[in-house]
LUMLUMMI-659785 format. One record per residue (C-alpha): y negated, x negated, z; residue number from 1. Coordinates in steps of 0.02 Angstrom, whole numbers, always signed. Layout:
<atoms>
ATOM	Y	X	Z	NUM
...
</atoms>
This chain:
<atoms>
ATOM	-2	+0	-3	1
ATOM	-184	-69	-39	2
ATOM	-302	-100	+86	3
ATOM	-490	-91	+98	4
ATOM	-537	-248	+172	5
ATOM	-719	-221	+272	6
ATOM	-831	-361	+333	7
ATOM	-898	-316	+520	8
ATOM	-1055	-394	+579	9
ATOM	-1012	-496	+733	10
ATOM	-1132	-555	+867	11
ATOM	-1260	-671	+812	12
ATOM	-1205	-835	+770	13
ATOM	-1019	-779	+805	14
ATOM	-885	-766	+680	15
ATOM	-883	-622	+551	16
ATOM	-719	-516	+557	17
ATOM	-630	-426	+435	18
ATOM	-614	-241	+460	19
ATOM	-439	-179	+377	20
ATOM	-451	+19	+330	21
ATOM	-286	+122	+274	22
ATOM	-343	+234	+117	23
ATOM	-329	+411	+148	24
ATOM	-288	+524	-10	25
ATOM	-369	+719	+12	26
ATOM	-222	+837	-35	27
ATOM	-334	+1006	-42	28
ATOM	-357	+987	-215	29
ATOM	-203	+965	-277	30
ATOM	-143	+1122	-163	31
ATOM	-280	+1230	-245	32
ATOM	-219	+1167	-419	33
ATOM	-24	+1197	-373	34
ATOM	-78	+1387	-341	35
ATOM	-173	+1422	-490	36
ATOM	-33	+1358	-594	37
ATOM	+86	+1469	-477	38
ATOM	-23	+1613	-508	39
ATOM	-47	+1580	-683	40
ATOM	+161	+1573	-731	41
ATOM	+161	+1729	-636	42
ATOM	+58	+1835	-726	43
ATOM	+112	+1769	-921	44
ATOM	+317	+1786	-858	45
ATOM	+257	+1971	-801	46
ATOM	+168	+2010	-978	47
ATOM	+310	+1933	-1067	48
ATOM	+400	+2072	-1161	49
ATOM	+597	+2046	-1192	50
ATOM	+636	+2024	-1375	51
ATOM	+787	+2129	-1437	52
ATOM	+861	+2165	-1603	53
ATOM	+924	+2357	-1643	54
ATOM	+1089	+2338	-1714	55
ATOM	+1186	+2477	-1777	56
ATOM	+1383	+2483	-1725	57
ATOM	+1517	+2616	-1793	58
ATOM	+1586	+2755	-1647	59
ATOM	+1733	+2711	-1603	60
ATOM	+1876	+2826	-1628	61
ATOM	+1987	+2859	-1472	62
ATOM	+2098	+3007	-1559	63
ATOM	+2212	+2942	-1650	64
ATOM	+2214	+3110	-1768	65
ATOM	+2050	+3116	-1781	66
ATOM	+1979	+3065	-1954	67
ATOM	+1840	+2939	-1996	68
ATOM	+1664	+3021	-2047	69
ATOM	+1659	+3045	-2222	70
ATOM	+1529	+2926	-2337	71
ATOM	+1448	+2976	-2479	72
ATOM	+1504	+2854	-2628	73
ATOM	+1357	+2877	-2749	74
ATOM	+1243	+2823	-2577	75
ATOM	+1343	+2692	-2508	76
ATOM	+1295	+2510	-2551	77
ATOM	+1432	+2366	-2493	78
ATOM	+1350	+2206	-2437	79
ATOM	+1466	+2051	-2404	80
ATOM	+1378	+1884	-2313	81
ATOM	+1494	+1742	-2392	82
ATOM	+1499	+1573	-2399	83
ATOM	+1359	+1453	-2438	84
ATOM	+1230	+1569	-2404	85
ATOM	+1286	+1699	-2523	86
ATOM	+1261	+1884	-2543	87
ATOM	+1395	+1982	-2634	88
ATOM	+1375	+2180	-2658	89
ATOM	+1454	+2355	-2774	90
ATOM	+1412	+2514	-2748	91
ATOM	+1525	+2669	-2683	92
ATOM	+1695	+2620	-2621	93
ATOM	+1881	+2561	-2701	94
ATOM	+2004	+2685	-2708	95
ATOM	+2160	+2635	-2674	96
ATOM	+2220	+2677	-2874	97
ATOM	+2106	+2515	-2906	98
ATOM	+2193	+2403	-2798	99
ATOM	+2264	+2305	-2937	100
ATOM	+2106	+2318	-3032	101
ATOM	+1947	+2288	-2925	102
ATOM	+1780	+2301	-2986	103
ATOM	+1678	+2144	-2977	104
ATOM	+1546	+2092	-2854	105
ATOM	+1368	+2064	-2881	106
ATOM	+1278	+1907	-2812	107
ATOM	+1078	+1899	-2757	108
ATOM	+1022	+1788	-2618	109
ATOM	+905	+1805	-2465	110
ATOM	+728	+1770	-2579	111
ATOM	+612	+1909	-2607	112
ATOM	+688	+1949	-2787	113
ATOM	+846	+1944	-2708	114
ATOM	+941	+2077	-2571	115
ATOM	+760	+2146	-2534	116
ATOM	+722	+2195	-2697	117
ATOM	+879	+2287	-2699	118
ATOM	+866	+2366	-2529	119
ATOM	+707	+2434	-2591	120
ATOM	+728	+2503	-2738	121
ATOM	+875	+2612	-2647	122
ATOM	+764	+2651	-2506	123
ATOM	+606	+2656	-2623	124
ATOM	+584	+2862	-2545	125
ATOM	+606	+2828	-2374	126
ATOM	+516	+2677	-2396	127
ATOM	+352	+2752	-2456	128
ATOM	+366	+2891	-2316	129
ATOM	+353	+2755	-2186	130
ATOM	+214	+2659	-2273	131
ATOM	+109	+2808	-2313	132
ATOM	+129	+2860	-2112	133
ATOM	+84	+2687	-2065	134
ATOM	-75	+2687	-2167	135
ATOM	-135	+2836	-2113	136
ATOM	-139	+2794	-1933	137
ATOM	-221	+2639	-1966	138
ATOM	-352	+2733	-2064	139
ATOM	-363	+2860	-1918	140
ATOM	-323	+3003	-2004	141
ATOM	-169	+3020	-1873	142
ATOM	-221	+2976	-1693	143
ATOM	-62	+2910	-1609	144
ATOM	+8	+2776	-1506	145
ATOM	+103	+2633	-1521	146
ATOM	+258	+2702	-1428	147
ATOM	+234	+2887	-1517	148
ATOM	+237	+2772	-1672	149
ATOM	+399	+2702	-1663	150
ATOM	+459	+2858	-1619	151
ATOM	+403	+2943	-1782	152
ATOM	+459	+2811	-1869	153
ATOM	+645	+2842	-1784	154
ATOM	+621	+3023	-1837	155
ATOM	+580	+2991	-2031	156
ATOM	+738	+2878	-2028	157
ATOM	+835	+3038	-1941	158
ATOM	+797	+3168	-2075	159
ATOM	+816	+3046	-2228	160
ATOM	+944	+3104	-2349	161
ATOM	+918	+2997	-2489	162
ATOM	+925	+2806	-2443	163
ATOM	+1064	+2715	-2439	164
ATOM	+1196	+2680	-2313	165
ATOM	+1248	+2495	-2314	166
ATOM	+1404	+2433	-2253	167
ATOM	+1370	+2244	-2193	168
ATOM	+1520	+2164	-2190	169
ATOM	+1559	+1943	-2157	170
ATOM	+1677	+1832	-2257	171
ATOM	+1754	+1713	-2160	172
ATOM	+1651	+1566	-2228	173
ATOM	+1489	+1663	-2186	174
ATOM	+1385	+1584	-2049	175
ATOM	+1276	+1665	-1888	176
ATOM	+1095	+1630	-1988	177
ATOM	+1149	+1748	-2115	178
ATOM	+1193	+1865	-2001	179
ATOM	+1019	+1880	-1915	180
ATOM	+934	+1870	-2096	181
ATOM	+1020	+2039	-2158	182
ATOM	+950	+2114	-1998	183
ATOM	+794	+2064	-2019	184
ATOM	+793	+2137	-2221	185
ATOM	+866	+2299	-2160	186
ATOM	+699	+2321	-2028	187
ATOM	+576	+2267	-2179	188
ATOM	+659	+2381	-2293	189
ATOM	+647	+2512	-2173	190
ATOM	+857	+2546	-2199	191
ATOM	+882	+2704	-2100	192
ATOM	+1085	+2689	-2083	193
ATOM	+1174	+2540	-2088	194
ATOM	+1315	+2486	-1991	195
ATOM	+1448	+2312	-1977	196
ATOM	+1611	+2347	-2003	197
ATOM	+1772	+2222	-2045	198
ATOM	+1810	+2170	-2218	199
ATOM	+1944	+2217	-2302	200
ATOM	+2101	+2126	-2373	201
ATOM	+2038	+2180	-2559	202
ATOM	+1844	+2123	-2525	203
ATOM	+1900	+1962	-2476	204
ATOM	+2000	+1934	-2635	205
ATOM	+1836	+2001	-2733	206
ATOM	+1746	+1862	-2635	207
ATOM	+1883	+1726	-2681	208
ATOM	+1870	+1786	-2871	209
ATOM	+1682	+1790	-2879	210
ATOM	+1669	+1613	-2799	211
ATOM	+1825	+1558	-2933	212
ATOM	+1735	+1628	-3071	213
ATOM	+1565	+1544	-2994	214
ATOM	+1634	+1392	-2994	215
ATOM	+1710	+1402	-3176	216
ATOM	+1577	+1436	-3249	217
ATOM	+1482	+1285	-3169	218
ATOM	+1614	+1160	-3227	219
ATOM	+1584	+1253	-3405	220
ATOM	+1410	+1236	-3412	221
ATOM	+1411	+1049	-3339	222
ATOM	+1531	+995	-3470	223
</atoms>
């Protein structure tokens, strides 16, 4: 510890002796600073809202005799998350008699001209309704709170009967990042009805055939 040496005047004609003083640190400002920091973190923590992601999952069928809900083939859109950040899709469904002649998969990506444009084209009517409703709220034509706005948008989605019913499936080589990305696209495009289902065995074959055809075509073009 450092020492402070201070000269002490002695008697006239006598020797001067050094006076040693131990330094002292005032901790009062440090205590005040700690109290301010604690108050700051308490206020900011209490005001922070947890970020959650809405996920629509299919209902579990407990009764073995209960039939699965019917889905309109004209509104059904199957999206398969493939390997290497690829997205495959096909409309409608595959009937059992078509297992030996499976339809081809269309390929897209996560660019604005990719899966987002596909979803917007199929959800154009509902997307315009939601956009017009938000514009009326912004311009003041409709006086509504932020919480009520979210409820009103949910009501518009619930009564919609024109938008697509998106079935999201993941191939075995898909990654978690694509799973989050496709959820973001559903929210951006205002898709009212989407769910996650297990990929079927014939859809895995469709993906493998599409990947094999893509690699074969790339080898042909390179040659």
